[in-house]
Residue, then its C-alpha position, 0 to 999 in steps of 0.5 A: m546173688n544179691a540181686i536175687q535176694f533183693v527181689e525175694n525180699e522186696l516182692v515176696i509177700r510174707k504172711s505170719f503163720p504159726d511155727f510148725k515143724a515135722g511131726d506136727n498135725i496141721t490144717v492148711t486152708y487154701k483157695i481153689v480157683e474154678g473158672d471165675k469162682t474161688r472157694p476155700q479148701s482144707f487139707k489136714g495131715d502130718v507135716i513130714q518135712r520142711r525144705g528150703s529157706g526164704a521165699t522158696e521154702t516149702f513143706t509137705i503134708r501127708k494124710i490117709s484118705d480112704g486107706i490111700g496115702v496122699e501127700r501135698i507140697f505147699p510153698v510157705h509164702s504162697p498167695t493161695i494159702e489163707t490159714i495154717v492151724v496147728n492141731k497137734r504138736g508131734k514128738v519126732r526125732r527127725a526133720r524128715i519123717f519119710y518112714l511114715r510112708n511104710l507104716r500103717g494103722k497104729a504104727a503110723r501114729i505120732a506121739e503128742k508133745 
C-alpha cells in the first residue's frame, strides 16, 4: 500500500483549484484533442458529488442541455482540466445530491449561500 501512495504522491501533478463541494455551480474548462489540434471547451453545471481521495478523486457535474440532463465525471487531477471557476455557492444538506435527477424546472434550483 505504501508503494501505491508513493507513486501517487510523486507522479500525479496536482493543480491548485478553488474549493468547491456538492451544490456549487462551477465552470470547468478542459482541453479537447481533435486530430493534431487542441481546443478548450467549457462545461458549466452543478456539482452533484465529489468522490474518492488523493490522486483518484473525481467530481460529477450536471447540467440541463435542451431539456435533457447531462452529467459528466471529471478526475480532479486530470491533466486535461485547465481551469475551474466557482460561479455560485449552493446551500445543500447532503454530500451527494442525486435527487436533482428527478426534479424539473424551478424545483431543481439550488439556493445560494
